[in-house]
Each structure stands twice: as structure tokens, then as C-alpha cells.
N, C-alpha and C positions, 0 to 999 in steps of 0.2 A: 739229554734225558729220554730213556729208551718210550715209545709210544707205541700201540697198536691200533691203527685205524679201523673202522668198520667195515665189513666186506658186504654191507647190505644197503639199499638206498633207505632215504628216509621215508618215501612214499609205501615201501614195501610193510615198514613196521607201522606206518599210520593206518595203513589196511587192513593189518591182522588186528589192531586195537580197535579200530572203529567197526570191523565186523564182530568182534566179540561183544563190543559196548550195544549194538544195534541187535544181537540174537536174543537177548529175552531182558535188556535193561532199558528201553526206550528206542529212540529214535535221533541219528547224526545227520548233519547236514555239514559237506565242505564246503568253503567257500569257493565261489563260481560253479557250483553244482546245485546251489539252494533251490535254482526253480526247478531243476530234474528231479529233486528230490520230494517237492510238494505239490508238482502239477499232477492233476487226475485228468483224467478221459471219460466223463460220465455227462452224456449231454441231457440226461434228466436230471442233472442235480444243481449246476450253476451255470446261467447264462454267461457263456465267454466274452462276448462284446460288451459286457458291462463289467466284468472283471477286468478288461485290458483297459476301458477307459480311466476305471480307478488309477490303476498302475502309471498309467500315461502322464493323467492329470497330476498327481501328488509326487511322483519322481521322474520322471520322462522315459519309463522304463516300456519299450515296445516287446509285445510278445507276438509272434507270428500269426497268421490268420488260422483259424480253424481249433485253435486252442480253448479246450472247457477247462476251467479249474475247478477244483473242490478241494477240503482239507481229506486227505488219504490218511490220515493219523490212524483212525478205526476205520479199515479197509470194510471190513464186516459190516461197517454201517453205510455204505455209501450210498445207499438211497436215500437215507435220513440225515443230512448234513448236520442237522440239529445235535444230533447225538453226539458230536465232538467238541459241544459246548457247554456240555453238561459240566456240574461243580465237581472239580477233583482238585488234586494237590500235585504243583508241579515244581520242579526245578531245573534251572540249565546250568551246564559244565561246559566251558570254553576251553579246549585243548590247543597248544601249540608244542606239536611233536618234534622231537631232538634225537640225534644220533649221537652217540658218546665215544670219545676215544677211550683208550685203556693207558694210563699212566705208572709205569711201574720203575723197580732200581732205585738203588739208593738217592740217586739225583732228582727222584720226584718230590715236589715241594711240600707235598702233604703225605709224603709216604711215613714218616713217622707218628703224623697223628693217626691216620687210618690202620697203621700195623698190616698192611695188606695192598696190593694193587688194587687201584680205583679207579671210577668212570669219572669225565668230564665232558661238557659241552658248554662251547661258546655261543655268544650272540650278538648281534650288532646294537649299537646302541639306540639307533632308531626303532629297531623291532621292540627292543626290552621295553623303550620309553613308552611305545604304543600299549604292550602290554599291560606295563604297571598302571598308565593313566585309565585304561579300560577296567582296569580291577579295582581301583578307586572308585572311578564313575557307576559301576553297576552295583555297588554297596554291597547288600544281602540278595540282590534279585538274582545273581548269578555268579560262579563260580569260576575264577582264571586259574589256569596250572600250564605249566612246563610238563611233558610227559617223557622221560624216557628209560629205555630199555637197561636192564643191568647184565651186559652182554654185549660184545663186538660181532658176535658171529651169526651168520645167517643161518645156519642149521641150527644153531641154539632156536632163533626167533620161530624158524617153521616148524620146529619140536613143540615148542608152546603153544604154536597155531592150532596144532593137530590135537594137543592136549586142553585145550582152551584155558590157559592160563597164561597169556600172554600179558593182562593187566594185572594179574598177580606177583609177577616179575618186573613190574614197571615204576619207576621213582616218580612221583609226583610233588612239585615243589610250586610254591606261589613265587610268582614274579614281583608281589610288591615287599614278601618276606627278605628277597635278596638284595634288594635296594638298587635304585640307581647308579649308584657310581660303579657297580662291579659290572663285568664282561664275561663272567662264565660261573658256571655252578658245578661242583664236585660231590659225588656220593659213592656208597657203597652196595648197599641193601635197599630195597623197597620199604619205605616207609620208615628208615633210619635218619638219625642226624647227618648234616652234611656239611660244608664248609664253600663260602662263597670265595670267588678265585683270589681277591685281594687278601688274602689272609693275613694275619698278624697274632702275634701269641695271645692278646689279649681279647681277641675275637671269640663272641659266643658261638656254639655250634647252631645251625638253624634246623628246625624240626621241617620234615618233610611229610609227604602221606603215602600210605598202602592202597591199595584200592579199598580196600574194605574200610577202612577210616573215613577215605574219601565219600563212598558212596554212603557211609552212616551220617556224613555232615548232610549230604544232599538231602536223603530223606528227612533228619530231623529240621533241616531249613526249608522245605518244601511247604508252600503256603497254600490255604484252601482257596484257589481260586481256579474260575474256568479257564481253560486253555486261551482265549480269546483276551480276557485279562492280563493272563501272565504276559503274553507277546507284547499285549500293549503297554504294559509297564517297561519293558526291555527298551522297546522302540522309544518310548520316552528319554528314558536314561542315556540312552546310544545316538538317537537324533534330536532330541529338543522334543517339547512339548508341541509344538507346532506341527511337527511330522505325521504326531499320531493323531490329533484333532484333525488333521487333513483330510485323513482317511474316512472317518465318518462324515465330515462335511461333503466330501467329494460324492460319496455313495447317495446321501440326501440330494444334491444336486441333480444326481442321474439316474432319481427314482423312475423304476420300471413296474408298472401298475401288476404284474405277472410275478413281480419277486416278493416273497413273504418276507417278516422278521428275522425265524431262523437263517434263511438262504443270504439275506442282505447281511448277517453275521457272519457267516461262511466266507462270504468274498472279503468282508474287512478281514478276516484272520488271516486269509490266504495273502491278501497284500501286503500284511503286515510281517509274517514269516519271510516274506519275500525283501520286504524292506530292511528286515533285521539282518538279513543275510549279506544285502550291499554294506551295510556298515561295519558291518566284519571283515571284510573282503582284505582291507588294507591290512589288518592284523594277522591273515592268515592262519586263523585259528579255526578248528573245526568243533563244532555245537554240537552239543548233546543235550537232549532234552529229556528228563526223566518222568515219567508218571508214577507219581507214589501211591501208595495202595493201602 
């Protein structure tokens, strides 16, 4: 069966997509780099020793000396950390990026079904099971999707990047919709129906998402919660209620007279952001956080 392999790295596509997500639609965090994404260096905002103590006691995370933590979501409000805790609407999107191969020719298993060369990416059972369970555990608090471009060519990805149309040309599909017994996903266009790898004639087509429909779902599903409460609920679903409660209990035990309530909330939010990132490391997803207006 003739196939065309991609001539770009998965990281190249992920970087282009994440840059587009972060440009004007929110902020994203990559596993292993969550700390770098949320650390700030503003000595006038949050005492670093207290924040480090919280992370050490709750999760055994050691931060280097001299680090000062602050929620830098709203950089324009760096001097007022309480601004990052104002009531708003938030939604989280977890993306697992994939590179596809193109399958073509009469011997391609789904050529008759698609009527044209189509794209396919495979996943390991462990990885897929992790994403399906993650999707199930998060309920409506976050959306989990595979994301794969509708091309195998690096030059095409680069052109989309210049045009700011990477996401527009990406196929998004729910791991839970694919199901646990399957090992690959096939598709042709962004947002069009696709088929699982172990296709049989009586299988239904599986709907996927375009970027427009996906973002509409996120905006519609965004809850009127402050950032700290949204992240708290994510942590409870991912790591359990005890992990989330431990953050507040530890801050209370480490009470420092010069820390007021808004700053204590800021420390808790930063700690939870990092702890959510730790929980997501094994799944290998990128985490995008939307502030809906």
C-alpha cells in the first residue's frame, strides 16, 4: 500500500499550532515547561520562599533559590496579583499533536470510503488509554483532543504558519469518540467525519472538529469562575480532592504576617497551575487555557 510520510517533525507542527493559539486566544503550557510558562520574577508581588515551601510540602517540588512566583496571566497587572483572580469565564483545552501519513492508491483500505488520498496517524495503546481516561475524568471541565494537520509537507505547514491558518487546517478528534480498541485515526479534511483504523462496513463515521467548532464549544462551555477556582477544579479531577485541599492547608500552616489574602490566593493559584502541569506530564498533552469574554 503506497504511503507518504511527513517531512516535518511533530514538534514543528506543535510549535506552530501553539504559537497561533497563544497569539490571541489564550495561553498554553507544554508538559515539562509549565514551570517556565507560569513563573514570574517580581519581588514586589509574591514572596518566593513561601511559594517554594507550598510546592515542596504539597508535591515535593523543589524550586531553585531566588525564584519569585507570580501569576503572570495578566502581565499588565503584575503589581496587582489580585487582578488575576477576578471573576471571569475559563475553559481548558488539552491537545495531543500528531503527524499523519498519507495513504493513497487502490490498495489503501479506506480509499473507496474517502474517494481520495487520506491521512492517518497511529497511537500506542498506553498513550491512547491515558487520553481516553483523561477525557472521561475531566468531564466538562476541559476538552481533550488529538490534533493533526491536513498535510504531510513541511512547506505547507510553514505557509500556514505565515498565513496564521495552522489551526484552520487541523483536524481535531476526541480520543473518547475513537474508542479504546482502536489504534489509529483516519481523516481527510478539518472538521469532516473520519474513520477509525479497524473499520468495517457497518461502522459509523466519527465526527471530528474544525478549529471554529472547537473554539465555539469552548466558549459555550466556559464557566463563570475565577481563575483560581477553575484551576482548583482541574486539580481535583486530575489528582484528587486531597491534593487540592493540601494547597490551602499548607498556605494556612505557612501563614506569614506580611502576606495579605489576595497574595495568598495568588500563591495558591500558581501552585495549582504547576501541579496540574505535573499531572499532565504523562499524557504528553499541551494545555491551552481560554479566557472567554
